[in-house]
N, C-alpha and C positions, 0 to 999 in steps of 0.2 A: 731523747729520741736516738739522737745520731751522736750519739758517746756511747751510750749503753746497743745499741748498732755495732760500732769497734769492739766490742769485747766481747760479745759475740763471736762478731768471722775470726777475733784472736780464736775464741778460746775451741770455734771448729774448730782451724788452721792446725792450734798443737796436738787438739787429741785428733788431728788426723795423720798425725804422727809419730800419733804412743806415745811422747813423753809430757802429757799433761794427767799429774791426778785429779781426784775426784773433786780436787773441792770447786763448788762452784761461782769462776768470777763474778756471775750478778748480783748475785744476794745473799752474799761471804759475809758472815761476820763473825767467822771465827780468828779471822789473822789479826784484828784490831787494826789494821795502818789502813781498811777501804770500806769504803762507806758509799750506795750509790742509791738513786733514787730507786723503787718498787716503782713493780706494775702500776698499781691502783694512784701513787701519787707520794710515799711519803715519802720524806729525805730524810738521812741522819748529817747532811752539812749546814754546819751554821756559818754566820757570820760574825768574821774571829776582826783584832785588831790590827793586823797584819795583811790583807786585803787578800786574803787566797783564799781558794776550795777545797778545804780539807778531803782529803778523799777522791776519790775517785780516780781517770786516768786525764793528766793533762797532754798526752801524747802516748802515741807508739809505741818507743823507748817505755814509758813510765807501764802500757800493760803489757811485754814484753817481759823486764822483768817481774810485777806481778807471776806471771806466768810462769817464768823462771822460778822463783821464790815457793813455788805450790803446782811442784815437779817433785817427782820421782825420782833422786838421786842414781839409783841402781840403774833408772829404763837408760835416762840421759847417759851415764857412763858407757851400757854397754849398748844403743845406737848411737856414743861417739866411734864405741870402736869397730860394731857393724861398716860407720863410712868409709873408714881409714884400709878397708879390707874392696870397699867398690871396686870398680874398675874404675875407667876413663869414660867408657860408652855408656855403664851401670852407671854412676854417681852423673854424666850428661841426662838419664834417662829420667833420675828421680828431680832433675831442678826443672826438667820441662816438667813432670807432673806432680810440681810442685807451683811451678808459672799458672799452670789452668785452673789449675786450687782454684788460684787466689781470684783470675779473671776470672771463674765463674761464681764467687763470692760476692766479687763488685764491691768492690771495697771503696763505700764512698768518702769524694776529696773534702774539704774547709768551706770551701762555694756551694757546694752545693748542704752539707751538713746547718750548713748561717742559713741557705734557702729555705732549708725545711722550717728551720726557726722563725724568721719572720714568718714564711708563710701559715703560722701558727700560732705567732701575735695578731696578725694581722683576723684567723680565722673566732670571729665574737660567737660560735657557737661552739669553740670546744670550753671547759674545763679553766676553772682560774686553778688547779693544779697542773693542764697544760700549758698554758702561761704560764709559771712557772717553772715547768722544766725548759719550753725554752728560751726565758732567763738567762737561764744557770748555762743553757750551751753554749746563750751566746757570749758572758761571761770570759768561758774559758779560750773559745775561738778567737774574741778579741787580742788576747792577748797579745798574741800576734800581731806584728803591724802591719804586713799586709792585710792579712783579714781584717785589721782597722780599718785600711782605708780601702778598700771593697764596704763599710759599714754601710756608708752612705752610700755610694754609685747602686747598690741594690735595694734601697731605700729603706733602711732596717734601721740605721739615725736616727730619723723622725717619724718613724712606727718608736722606738723605743723613748723616744721625748714626750712624742703623744701622750705612750701611758706615764708618766710621769703626776700627773694628774688624776690617776688608777685610786678610784676608792677605794682600793687595800690597801696599803700601811708597806705588803711584803712585794707587791709589784712597785709601788715607788724605792722603796728601799734599793732592789738591786737594779735596778733601770741607772738610777744614777752611779750604784757601780760601775755598771757597764758604759755608762760615760766616763766614769772618773778612766778606766780602765783604758780603755779605750783612744784615751787624751790624752795620755800619763808621757810625756816626753814626745809627744809628736804637735804640730804646730800641722798641719794638716787639717786631722780633726779637729783640734782646736779648732781653728776658725772656722770650721765647717757646722761644730757644735754650736758659734756666738754666732754666724748666721741663722743659724735655726730658731734661735733668741729662747736658749736653755737656758743660758747662764741665768736672771730672774728668778724662774721658776726654785734654780738649784738653790740661791742666797733665800728662800724666803726657808724647804725646804729641814736646813738648818736647823731652824726656831721649832721644826717638829715636838711633839711633845712622846710623840716615840724616839729611843733613845738609836737607835740601828740606823732609822731613817735622816736621822739628822748623822750621824756621823758619815752618812756614806755621803750623802750630799755636800756635806764639807771638803770629804777627797774627794767629789768630780767640781766643786769650784775652783779647791784646790790644782788642778792634777788641768784644768781649763786653762785658769790666769796664768801659771808657773813662765816665766820669761816670756807672754805674750801680750803686748802693750796695748792692745784695743784689747787685751781681756783684761787688762789691770785698769785699762781710762772704764768701764763698762760698768765694771767692781766696781770702783767710788762713785760711779752717777747712780748706781742701783743699794746705793746703803750697806753696800759689802763691810765696811771701813767699823759702820757703826753696830753688826753683825759683831764682827767679830769681838769688840770690844765687849759684847755684852754676853758672847760669850767664856770670856776669861773674865769678867765679874760676877760669874754664877755660879758660886762660894760648892751649888752641887752636883752642878755640870758633872759630867762622865770623865775621868781622868782622859780618855780617850781623845774624846774632844777639846781636852784644855791641850792634849799633846798637838792636834792637831794645829789647835790656834793661831801657839806658839810655832810653831813650823813654818806656818804663812805669814805673821807677824818675819820671822826671820827672810821668808825668802822674798817677801817686796822691800821688803830692806836691804837686800842683798840686791835685787833685782837694780830700784831706784842707784846705786850706788854705781857701779857692773856699766846699764845697760841705759839707762835712762836720759836723756836730756832737759827731759820738764823736771822745770818748781817741779821743791820736794812735795806730797800734799802735809796739809796743817797735822795731819791723822800721825805724823810718824814724831810732834813734837807737843804735845799735853802728856798731861802728866794720867789724864784717862785713861791714853792707853798702856803708857809703864808703868802705872804703881802698879793694877790689876799683874800685869805680865810676874812684876817681882812676888807679888802677896803669893805667885806658886811655890817660891822659896821654902816655901812652910812646908807644900810634898815631900814626903820622903821618899819617893818615886823617882828613883835618879836616874832615867830616862828622859821624864819628864824636867827634871831639875838639868840637865843636861843641854833639853832645848833650850831652853829660859835661857842660858847662858851666850848659847849659841846667835838670839834672836835678841839680846842686850848688847850684847859687841856688835853687835850690826847698829843696830838704833844708835850705839855714842855718835862712830863713824862721821852720819848724819849732819849736814852744816846746820838741819833744824834742829839742831837737838841741842845745840853748842847754850841757848838760853835755859834750859835743864842742866845743863852741866854744871851752870854758876849755882845754881838752885841746890845743889844734892844732887840732882838727877831721879825727883822723886822718890826717894830714899834708899838709892842705892848704897847704899857703907854700912847699914842696918841690916839687909839684905842679904850682903855676903858676908856678915858675919856669922850669924844667924846659921847661911848653909854650909860657912867651915867648921859649924861647930857640929853640928848638925852629922855632917863627914867624917869627922873624927874621935863619931862612934859607932858610925856601921862596921858590923859584923866581919870576921871574917875572911866567910865565901864571899863578900862583897868588895874587900877591900880594895884587890884592883882595881875596876871603875870606879868607886869611888876617890880616890889617888886621881886618878883622867881626870876625874869632874873637879876634883879639886884644884887641880892643874892648872883647868881651865875659866875658874873663878881670881888664880891670881892673874891672868892672862885679860879676865873683862878690867880685875881690879887696876894695877900697870896702866892700861888704856886709857880709866877714868883718870888715872890723878894725870898720864899726859893730855888729854883731852882738858883738862882746867887750868893744868898750868898754862898750855898756850891762849886761852880764853882770857885766860886774866892780863895776863901781857897786849891787851891786845886795846889800846886805846880806845876811852869811849868819848 
């Protein structure tokens, strides 16, 4: 409701200025680049791998850009000439008129929009579609760090976490997405999510039979624990490592789940290397983890291959990896050779990216040889 109100507000404002064409910003479909929830709850927005909302307006700037793109160029030019002819007094009068118009429209603040969305979520008499729209509002609003930090103060975070057990998969999915967005690179919200006990639920949701729910839950898990030692400790104690191994070992899992799982492994290893003074978990020193990661090199997805190499590079640097290095690091040489062969077969339009990944492949191989030589020289 809030974003729709903002859209209508800007539409009225620009119409009052006389520069907007007859396009409707609320239900427009001709532009091809805009989608919006209709009054009856239908939506063209969908979940995607980049964790963004396709369509809609993320900000007033976005609305303004849309409005300019749908304005009449001749009217814009005419208005520009008219403004240039105004005297200082006339220009000031015009500014006062516009200010009064904006004040009458009462553009709602982010805080007000968040409160409306939270109240809607708390209102059990509203329809499922209304709850979906409220969550979509929050999904956009919590991208701003100040709004994310205010979510808990307004009681919204607890409401969203409570809805993680909703009977509707779509509600659960968007709730996980909101938590992931709000927690990303935000230690304040990370701690709040942990204190409210959401992490174990999110870890269980990764095992959902609904693909989008699993993807967004894994995104939320990664966001909540990234560079957060308390979160990482809880992740291991709640069996998060086994969950990740399960995803990696599932050959039929969605490739987006594989990408996120491999990235999470790389992040956990990097955190262990740079920030943690605690002993390295056995998670890193087992072929039960490394082999499924290396098996993903069979994919022809360059993004996944790159993420695999980054994760393997971090794992190789760990002290706990040394016993695996002596034994060939769970088949690393074969995986690298297979990957090099695949990369050399890439089509011309992907050659530049393939060359970059091949360079990373060489780095991993050199690091492995260096570590192998070092381990071999240590007296037993």
